[in-house]
N, CA, C and O atoms as a Tinker XYZ file with bonds, in Angstrom:
   352  protein
     1  N    -36.586000  -70.419000  -41.547000    73     2
     2  CA   -37.331000  -70.105000  -42.752000    64     1     3
     3  C    -38.675000  -69.446000  -42.410000    63     2     4     5
     4  O    -39.141000  -68.565000  -43.133000    81     3
     5  N    -39.282000  -69.873000  -41.319000    73     3     6
     6  CA   -40.568000  -69.293000  -40.930000    64     5     7
     7  C    -40.405000  -67.826000  -40.563000    63     6     8     9
     8  O    -41.288000  -67.013000  -40.832000    81     7
     9  N    -39.263000  -67.485000  -39.943000    73     7    10
    10  CA   -39.001000  -66.091000  -39.571000    64     9    11
    11  C    -38.934000  -65.218000  -40.819000    63    10    12    13
    12  O    -39.452000  -64.101000  -40.832000    81    11
    13  N    -38.297000  -65.728000  -41.861000    73    11    14
    14  CA   -38.166000  -64.956000  -43.104000    64    13    15
    15  C    -39.532000  -64.740000  -43.761000    63    14    16    17
    16  O    -39.814000  -63.656000  -44.269000    81    15
    17  N    -40.373000  -65.769000  -43.749000    73    15    18
    18  CA   -41.716000  -65.622000  -44.325000    64    17    19
    19  C    -42.543000  -64.606000  -43.553000    63    18    20    21
    20  O    -43.261000  -63.801000  -44.146000    81    19
    21  N    -42.441000  -64.644000  -42.217000    73    19    22
    22  CA   -43.176000  -63.672000  -41.403000    64    21    23
    23  C    -42.688000  -62.261000  -41.674000    63    22    24    25
    24  O    -43.481000  -61.322000  -41.740000    81    23
    25  N    -41.366000  -62.115000  -41.833000    73    23    26
    26  CA   -40.807000  -60.790000  -42.114000    64    25    27
    27  C    -41.348000  -60.248000  -43.433000    63    26    28    29
    28  O    -41.798000  -59.103000  -43.490000    81    27
    29  N    -41.310000  -61.042000  -44.476000    73    27    30
    30  CA   -41.773000  -60.562000  -45.776000    64    29    31
    31  C    -43.285000  -60.336000  -45.784000    63    30    32    33
    32  O    -43.774000  -59.445000  -46.479000    81    31
    33  N    -44.024000  -61.133000  -45.020000    73    31    34
    34  CA   -45.471000  -60.886000  -44.897000    64    33    35
    35  C    -45.710000  -59.548000  -44.193000    63    34    36    37
    36  O    -46.604000  -58.793000  -44.577000    81    35
    37  N    -44.915000  -59.256000  -43.168000    73    35    38
    38  CA   -45.041000  -57.978000  -42.467000    64    37    39
    39  C    -44.692000  -56.815000  -43.395000    63    38    40    41
    40  O    -45.378000  -55.793000  -43.384000    81    39
    41  N    -43.634000  -56.958000  -44.199000    73    39    42
    42  CA   -43.268000  -55.892000  -45.127000    64    41    43
    43  C    -44.369000  -55.670000  -46.162000    63    42    44    45
    44  O    -44.659000  -54.530000  -46.524000    81    43
    45  N    -44.981000  -56.750000  -46.638000    73    43    46
    46  CA   -46.091000  -56.618000  -47.586000    64    45    47
    47  C    -47.275000  -55.904000  -46.920000    63    46    48    49
    48  O    -47.949000  -55.086000  -47.547000    81    47
    49  N    -47.516000  -56.220000  -45.657000    73    47    50
    50  CA   -48.597000  -55.553000  -44.936000    64    49    51
    51  C    -48.294000  -54.067000  -44.756000    63    50    52    53
    52  O    -49.196000  -53.237000  -44.867000    81    51
    53  N    -47.045000  -53.727000  -44.483000    73    51    54
    54  CA   -46.678000  -52.310000  -44.357000    64    53    55
    55  C    -46.892000  -51.577000  -45.680000    63    54    56    57
    56  O    -47.374000  -50.444000  -45.689000    81    55
    57  N    -46.543000  -52.204000  -46.780000    73    55    58
    58  CA   -46.752000  -51.582000  -48.093000    64    57    59
    59  C    -48.242000  -51.399000  -48.354000    63    58    60    61
    60  O    -48.668000  -50.344000  -48.823000    81    59
    61  N    -49.036000  -52.428000  -48.050000    73    59    62
    62  CA   -50.477000  -52.337000  -48.241000    64    61    63
    63  C    -51.069000  -51.224000  -47.383000    63    62    64    65
    64  O    -51.895000  -50.446000  -47.859000    81    63
    65  N    -50.654000  -51.143000  -46.129000    73    63    66
    66  CA   -51.140000  -50.064000  -45.262000    64    65    67
    67  C    -50.718000  -48.697000  -45.785000    63    66    68    69
    68  O    -51.489000  -47.740000  -45.713000    81    67
    69  N    -49.500000  -48.600000  -46.309000    73    67    70
    70  CA   -49.043000  -47.334000  -46.871000    64    69    71
    71  C    -49.891000  -46.896000  -48.062000    63    70    72    73
    72  O    -50.246000  -45.724000  -48.192000    81    71
    73  N    -50.207000  -47.852000  -48.921000    73    71    74
    74  CA   -51.051000  -47.533000  -50.081000    64    73    75
    75  C    -52.443000  -47.119000  -49.619000    63    74    76    77
    76  O    -53.013000  -46.160000  -50.140000    81    75
    77  N    -52.990000  -47.839000  -48.643000    73    75    78
    78  CA   -54.312000  -47.469000  -48.125000    64    77    79
    79  C    -54.297000  -46.091000  -47.463000    63    78    80    81
    80  O    -55.228000  -45.306000  -47.637000    81    79
    81  N    -53.256000  -45.805000  -46.719000    73    79    82
    82  CA   -53.140000  -44.473000  -46.106000    64    81    83
    83  C    -53.091000  -43.395000  -47.172000    63    82    84    85
    84  O    -53.775000  -42.377000  -47.070000    81    83
    85  N    -52.293000  -43.618000  -48.179000    73    83    86
    86  CA   -52.113000  -42.605000  -49.222000    64    85    87
    87  C    -53.424000  -42.329000  -49.957000    63    86    88    89
    88  O    -53.726000  -41.184000  -50.293000    81    87
    89  N    -54.203000  -43.391000  -50.206000    73    87    90
    90  CA   -55.432000  -43.201000  -50.978000    64    89    91
    91  C    -56.588000  -42.679000  -50.136000    63    90    92    93
    92  O    -57.487000  -42.029000  -50.670000    81    91
    93  N    -56.586000  -42.947000  -48.833000    73    91    94
    94  CA   -57.733000  -42.551000  -48.027000    64    93    95
    95  C    -57.535000  -41.230000  -47.282000    63    94    96    97
    96  O    -58.509000  -40.522000  -47.026000    81    95
    97  N    -56.310000  -40.891000  -46.933000    73    95    98
    98  CA   -56.079000  -39.647000  -46.198000    64    97    99
    99  C    -56.002000  -38.471000  -47.160000    63    98   100   101
   100  O    -55.524000  -38.596000  -48.288000    81    99
   101  N    -56.474000  -37.350000  -46.697000    73    99   102
   102  CA   -56.472000  -36.149000  -47.534000    64   101   103
   103  C    -55.079000  -35.516000  -47.529000    63   102   104   105
   104  O    -54.301000  -35.726000  -46.599000    81   103
   105  N    -54.775000  -34.752000  -48.553000    73   103   106
   106  CA   -53.474000  -34.084000  -48.610000    64   105   107
   107  C    -53.424000  -32.787000  -47.809000    63   106   108   109
   108  O    -52.554000  -31.947000  -48.038000    81   107
   109  N    -54.345000  -32.625000  -46.878000    73   107   110
   110  CA   -54.367000  -31.410000  -46.064000    64   109   111
   111  C    -53.109000  -31.327000  -45.214000    63   110   112   113
   112  O    -52.448000  -32.327000  -44.936000    81   111
   113  N    -52.804000  -30.102000  -44.814000    73   111   114
   114  CA   -51.643000  -29.897000  -43.956000    64   113   115
   115  C    -52.095000  -29.439000  -42.577000    63   114   116   117
   116  O    -53.169000  -28.864000  -42.397000    81   115
   117  N    -51.229000  -29.719000  -41.616000    73   115   118
   118  CA   -51.486000  -29.311000  -40.237000    64   117   119
   119  C    -50.435000  -28.282000  -39.874000    63   118   120   121
   120  O    -49.242000  -28.516000  -40.065000    81   119
   121  N    -50.864000  -27.156000  -39.358000    73   119   122
   122  CA   -49.927000  -26.115000  -38.957000    64   121   123
   123  C    -49.267000  -26.542000  -37.649000    63   122   124   125
   124  O    -49.949000  -26.771000  -36.650000    81   123
   125  N    -47.960000  -26.647000  -37.658000    73   123   126
   126  CA   -47.220000  -27.093000  -36.481000    64   125   127
   127  C    -46.641000  -25.895000  -35.732000    63   126   128   129
   128  O    -46.709000  -25.829000  -34.505000    81   127
   129  N    -46.074000  -24.953000  -36.477000    73   127   130
   130  CA   -45.435000  -23.791000  -35.867000    64   129   131
   131  C    -45.951000  -22.536000  -36.567000    63   130   132   133
   132  O    -45.998000  -22.478000  -37.796000    81   131
   133  N    -46.334000  -21.546000  -35.787000    73   131   134
   134  CA   -46.758000  -20.252000  -36.324000    64   133   135
   135  C    -45.562000  -19.309000  -36.391000    63   134   136   137
   136  O    -44.673000  -19.342000  -35.541000    81   135
   137  N    -45.565000  -18.486000  -37.402000    73   135   138
   138  CA   -44.524000  -17.462000  -37.496000    64   137   139
   139  C    -44.934000  -16.270000  -36.640000    63   138   140   141
   140  O    -46.099000  -16.155000  -36.259000    81   139
   141  N    -44.004000  -15.392000  -36.337000    73   139   142
   142  CA   -44.356000  -14.205000  -35.541000    64   141   143
   143  C    -45.416000  -13.319000  -36.194000    63   142   144   145
   144  O    -46.149000  -12.608000  -35.506000    81   143
   145  N    -45.492000  -13.367000  -37.514000    73   143   146
   146  CA   -46.480000  -12.533000  -38.203000    64   145   147
   147  C    -47.854000  -13.186000  -38.250000    63   146   148   149
   148  O    -48.806000  -12.578000  -38.741000    81   147
   149  N    -47.978000  -14.406000  -37.753000    73   147   150
   150  CA   -49.274000  -15.070000  -37.701000    64   149   151
   151  C    -49.481000  -16.100000  -38.792000    63   150   152   153
   152  O    -50.452000  -16.855000  -38.744000    81   151
   153  N    -48.597000  -16.152000  -39.768000    73   151   154
   154  CA   -48.704000  -17.142000  -40.836000    64   153   155
   155  C    -48.127000  -18.483000  -40.392000    63   154   156   157
   156  O    -47.655000  -18.644000  -39.267000    81   155
   157  N    -48.182000  -19.414000  -41.296000    73   155   158
   158  CA   -47.660000  -20.748000  -40.998000    64   157   159
   159  C    -46.161000  -20.783000  -41.253000    63   158   160   161
   160  O    -45.711000  -20.483000  -42.359000    81   159
   161  N    -45.399000  -21.142000  -40.253000    73   159   162
   162  CA   -43.953000  -21.290000  -40.403000    64   161   163
   163  C    -43.610000  -22.725000  -40.791000    63   162   164   165
   164  O    -42.698000  -22.960000  -41.584000    81   163
   165  N    -44.342000  -23.676000  -40.229000    73   163   166
   166  CA   -44.111000  -25.083000  -40.544000    64   165   167
   167  C    -45.449000  -25.794000  -40.633000    63   166   168   169
   168  O    -46.228000  -25.796000  -39.680000    81   167
   169  N    -45.707000  -26.395000  -41.780000    73   167   170
   170  CA   -46.911000  -27.183000  -41.985000    64   169   171
   171  C    -46.500000  -28.586000  -42.418000    63   170   172   173
   172  O    -45.567000  -28.756000  -43.202000    81   171
   173  N    -47.196000  -29.571000  -41.907000    73   171   174
   174  CA   -46.899000  -30.971000  -42.220000    64   173   175
   175  C    -48.178000  -31.607000  -42.737000    63   174   176   177
   176  O    -49.262000  -31.361000  -42.209000    81   175
   177  N    -48.044000  -32.427000  -43.774000    73   175   178
   178  CA   -49.229000  -33.079000  -44.322000    64   177   179
   179  C    -49.653000  -34.247000  -43.433000    63   178   180   181
   180  O    -48.827000  -34.887000  -42.782000    81   179
   181  N    -50.938000  -34.502000  -43.423000    73   179   182
   182  CA   -51.487000  -35.610000  -42.644000    64   181   183
   183  C    -50.959000  -36.929000  -43.193000    63   182   184   185
   184  O    -50.626000  -37.843000  -42.439000    81   183
   185  N    -50.890000  -37.012000  -44.512000    73   183   186
   186  CA   -50.335000  -38.215000  -45.132000    64   185   187
   187  C    -48.897000  -38.449000  -44.688000    63   186   188   189
   188  O    -48.502000  -39.574000  -44.382000    81   187
   189  N    -48.131000  -37.385000  -44.658000    73   187   190
   190  CA   -46.722000  -37.501000  -44.276000    64   189   191
   191  C    -46.539000  -37.989000  -42.850000    63   190   192   193
   192  O    -45.655000  -38.798000  -42.570000    81   191
   193  N    -47.378000  -37.494000  -41.952000    73   191   194
   194  CA   -47.299000  -37.933000  -40.553000    64   193   195
   195  C    -47.624000  -39.422000  -40.451000    63   194   196   197
   196  O    -46.908000  -40.175000  -39.791000    81   195
   197  N    -48.700000  -39.840000  -41.102000    73   195   198
   198  CA   -49.113000  -41.244000  -41.038000    64   197   199
   199  C    -48.064000  -42.157000  -41.676000    63   198   200   201
   200  O    -47.756000  -43.221000  -41.139000    81   199
   201  N    -47.522000  -41.747000  -42.810000    73   199   202
   202  CA   -46.506000  -42.564000  -43.465000    64   201   203
   203  C    -45.212000  -42.610000  -42.663000    63   202   204   205
   204  O    -44.522000  -43.630000  -42.667000    81   203
   205  N    -44.876000  -41.527000  -41.978000    73   203   206
   206  CA   -43.674000  -41.527000  -41.135000    64   205   207
   207  C    -43.816000  -42.509000  -39.979000    63   206   208   209
   208  O    -42.864000  -43.212000  -39.641000    81   207
   209  N    -44.992000  -42.560000  -39.375000    73   207   210
   210  CA   -45.228000  -43.516000  -38.286000    64   209   211
   211  C    -45.152000  -44.949000  -38.814000    63   210   212   213
   212  O    -44.547000  -45.815000  -38.183000    81   211
   213  N    -45.765000  -45.195000  -39.966000    73   211   214
   214  CA   -45.726000  -46.524000  -40.567000    64   213   215
   215  C    -44.293000  -46.916000  -40.930000    63   214   216   217
   216  O    -43.888000  -48.061000  -40.726000    81   215
   217  N    -43.537000  -45.970000  -41.463000    73   215   218
   218  CA   -42.141000  -46.231000  -41.798000    64   217   219
   219  C    -41.320000  -46.545000  -40.556000    63   218   220   221
   220  O    -40.426000  -47.390000  -40.595000    81   219
   221  N    -41.621000  -45.870000  -39.463000    73   219   222
   222  CA   -40.915000  -46.140000  -38.210000    64   221   223
   223  C    -41.116000  -47.597000  -37.784000    63   222   224   225
   224  O    -40.161000  -48.260000  -37.380000    81   223
   225  N    -42.344000  -48.096000  -37.871000    73   223   226
   226  CA   -42.604000  -49.485000  -37.500000    64   225   227
   227  C    -41.958000  -50.463000  -38.478000    63   226   228   229
   228  O    -41.487000  -51.525000  -38.071000    81   227
   229  N    -41.932000  -50.114000  -39.761000    73   227   230
   230  CA   -41.298000  -50.987000  -40.744000    64   229   231
   231  C    -39.792000  -51.084000  -40.501000    63   230   232   233
   232  O    -39.216000  -52.169000  -40.582000    81   231
   233  N    -39.164000  -49.962000  -40.208000    73   231   234
   234  CA   -37.719000  -49.969000  -39.928000    64   233   235
   235  C    -37.436000  -50.754000  -38.656000    63   234   236   237
   236  O    -36.463000  -51.505000  -38.592000    81   235
   237  N    -38.279000  -50.584000  -37.645000    73   235   238
   238  CA   -38.098000  -51.337000  -36.402000    64   237   239
   239  C    -38.217000  -52.842000  -36.660000    63   238   240   241
   240  O    -37.444000  -53.628000  -36.112000    81   239
   241  N    -39.173000  -53.242000  -37.484000    73   239   242
   242  CA   -39.330000  -54.661000  -37.818000    64   241   243
   243  C    -38.107000  -55.186000  -38.552000    63   242   244   245
   244  O    -37.661000  -56.304000  -38.294000    81   243
   245  N    -37.559000  -54.388000  -39.468000    73   243   246
   246  CA   -36.377000  -54.800000  -40.197000    64   245   247
   247  C    -35.174000  -54.954000  -39.258000    63   246   248   249
   248  O    -34.409000  -55.910000  -39.386000    81   247
   249  N    -35.005000  -54.022000  -38.321000    73   247   250
   250  CA   -33.883000  -54.089000  -37.380000    64   249   251
   251  C    -33.984000  -55.342000  -36.513000    63   250   252   253
   252  O    -32.983000  -56.024000  -36.293000    81   251
   253  N    -35.176000  -55.647000  -36.022000    73   251   254
   254  CA   -35.362000  -56.847000  -35.198000    64   253   255
   255  C    -35.095000  -58.096000  -36.020000    63   254   256   257
   256  O    -34.457000  -59.029000  -35.534000    81   255
   257  N    -35.574000  -58.128000  -37.259000    73   255   258
   258  CA   -35.335000  -59.274000  -38.139000    64   257   259
   259  C    -33.840000  -59.481000  -38.376000    63   258   260   261
   260  O    -33.345000  -60.605000  -38.301000    81   259
   261  N    -33.124000  -58.394000  -38.662000    73   259   262
   262  CA   -31.671000  -58.511000  -38.896000    64   261   263
   263  C    -30.958000  -58.968000  -37.629000    63   262   264   265
   264  O    -30.045000  -59.791000  -37.702000    81   263
   265  N    -31.351000  -58.458000  -36.485000    73   263   266
   266  CA   -30.743000  -58.854000  -35.219000    64   265   267
   267  C    -30.947000  -60.355000  -34.986000    63   266   268   269
   268  O    -30.005000  -61.059000  -34.623000    81   267
   269  N    -32.152000  -60.837000  -35.189000    73   267   270
   270  CA   -32.426000  -62.254000  -34.975000    64   269   271
   271  C    -31.688000  -63.121000  -35.987000    63   270   272   273
   272  O    -31.216000  -64.206000  -35.649000    81   271
   273  N    -31.587000  -62.650000  -37.223000    73   271   274
   274  CA   -30.872000  -63.407000  -38.245000    64   273   275
   275  C    -29.394000  -63.514000  -37.897000    63   274   276   277
   276  O    -28.809000  -64.595000  -37.970000    81   275
   277  N    -28.796000  -62.398000  -37.522000    73   275   278
   278  CA   -27.376000  -62.427000  -37.178000    64   277   279
   279  C    -27.118000  -63.206000  -35.897000    63   278   280   281
   280  O    -26.093000  -63.879000  -35.786000    81   279
   281  N    -28.016000  -63.133000  -34.934000    73   279   282
   282  CA   -27.858000  -63.906000  -33.701000    64   281   283
   283  C    -27.958000  -65.397000  -34.000000    63   282   284   285
   284  O    -27.242000  -66.198000  -33.399000    81   283
   285  N    -28.829000  -65.770000  -34.912000    73   283   286
   286  CA   -28.949000  -67.174000  -35.311000    64   285   287
   287  C    -27.690000  -67.678000  -35.986000    63   286   288   289
   288  O    -27.279000  -68.816000  -35.761000    81   287
   289  N    -27.075000  -66.850000  -36.808000    73   287   290
   290  CA   -25.821000  -67.245000  -37.465000    64   289   291
   291  C    -24.703000  -67.419000  -36.450000    63   290   292   293
   292  O    -23.916000  -68.362000  -36.538000    81   291
   293  N    -24.635000  -66.506000  -35.484000    73   291   294
   294  CA   -23.608000  -66.623000  -34.447000    64   293   295
   295  C    -23.806000  -67.892000  -33.633000    63   294   296   297
   296  O    -22.840000  -68.566000  -33.274000    81   295
   297  N    -25.058000  -68.212000  -33.346000    73   295   298
   298  CA   -25.370000  -69.410000  -32.571000    64   297   299
   299  C    -24.965000  -70.661000  -33.340000    63   298   300   301
   300  O    -24.396000  -71.588000  -32.765000    81   299
   301  N    -25.260000  -70.690000  -34.652000    73   299   302
   302  CA   -24.895000  -71.841000  -35.484000    64   301   303
   303  C    -23.389000  -72.016000  -35.556000    63   302   304   305
   304  O    -22.884000  -73.131000  -35.434000    81   303
   305  N    -22.674000  -70.924000  -35.753000    73   303   306
   306  CA   -21.212000  -71.038000  -35.877000    64   305   307
   307  C    -20.572000  -71.458000  -34.564000    63   306   308   309
   308  O    -19.602000  -72.216000  -34.575000    81   307
   309  N    -21.087000  -70.987000  -33.430000    73   307   310
   310  CA   -20.512000  -71.390000  -32.152000    64   309   311
   311  C    -20.829000  -72.853000  -31.848000    63   310   312   313
   312  O    -20.004000  -73.542000  -31.249000    81   311
   313  N    -22.010000  -73.344000  -32.249000    73   311   314
   314  CA   -22.327000  -74.754000  -32.013000    64   313   315
   315  C    -21.481000  -75.645000  -32.907000    63   314   316   317
   316  O    -21.077000  -76.731000  -32.491000    81   315
   317  N    -21.205000  -75.200000  -34.139000    73   315   318
   318  CA   -20.307000  -75.972000  -35.017000    64   317   319
   319  C    -18.909000  -76.036000  -34.456000    63   318   320   321
   320  O    -18.258000  -77.078000  -34.525000    81   319
   321  N    -18.438000  -74.938000  -33.902000    73   319   322
   322  CA   -17.093000  -74.912000  -33.321000    64   321   323
   323  C    -17.006000  -75.850000  -32.127000    63   322   324   325
   324  O    -15.985000  -76.510000  -31.936000    81   323
   325  N    -18.062000  -75.918000  -31.322000    73   323   326
   326  CA   -18.058000  -76.842000  -30.170000    64   325   327
   327  C    -18.035000  -78.283000  -30.628000    63   326   328   329
   328  O    -17.365000  -79.118000  -30.021000    81   327
   329  N    -18.765000  -78.586000  -31.702000    73   327   330
   330  CA   -18.806000  -79.958000  -32.218000    64   329   331
   331  C    -17.432000  -80.340000  -32.760000    63   330   332   333
   332  O    -16.962000  -81.455000  -32.533000    81   331
   333  N    -16.790000  -79.425000  -33.471000    73   331   334
   334  CA   -15.454000  -79.711000  -34.023000    64   333   335
   335  C    -14.418000  -79.921000  -32.927000    63   334   336   337
   336  O    -13.518000  -80.750000  -33.065000    81   335
   337  N    -14.548000  -79.175000  -31.851000    73   335   338
   338  CA   -13.547000  -79.293000  -30.792000    64   337   339
   339  C    -13.856000  -80.459000  -29.860000    63   338   340   341
   340  O    -13.046000  -80.779000  -28.989000    81   339
   341  N    -15.017000  -81.102000  -30.028000    73   339   342
   342  CA   -15.351000  -82.261000  -29.223000    64   341   343
   343  C    -15.966000  -81.926000  -27.891000    63   342   344   345
   344  O    -16.020000  -82.794000  -27.019000    81   343
   345  N    -16.422000  -80.741000  -27.693000    73   343   346
   346  CA   -17.038000  -80.347000  -26.427000    64   345   347
   347  C    -18.471000  -80.807000  -26.316000    63   346   348   349
   348  O    -18.999000  -80.898000  -25.208000    81   347
   349  N    -19.104000  -81.093000  -27.405000    73   347   350
   350  CA   -20.517000  -81.434000  -27.338000    64   349   351
   351  C    -20.745000  -82.884000  -27.615000    63   350   352
   352  O    -21.887000  -83.344000  -27.599000    81   351
């Protein structure tokens, strides 16, 4: 249960950080690739870069949480099977 509370607290923190990023960062764009004529071929917003990094960490946290949850279920089911078979 503590793992689930920590996960949801982390998700709330990611949302809060996302809102803070959105309100404090400017909507300016950064030129990533120039075209042959000298204009901008690819521009990315500063907000978008920051939110993409934050999203990457949120997805990583979710994957780790799911892995630990499923590993815990497997552990519980294998311990129950050992108890039923009389091995423990």
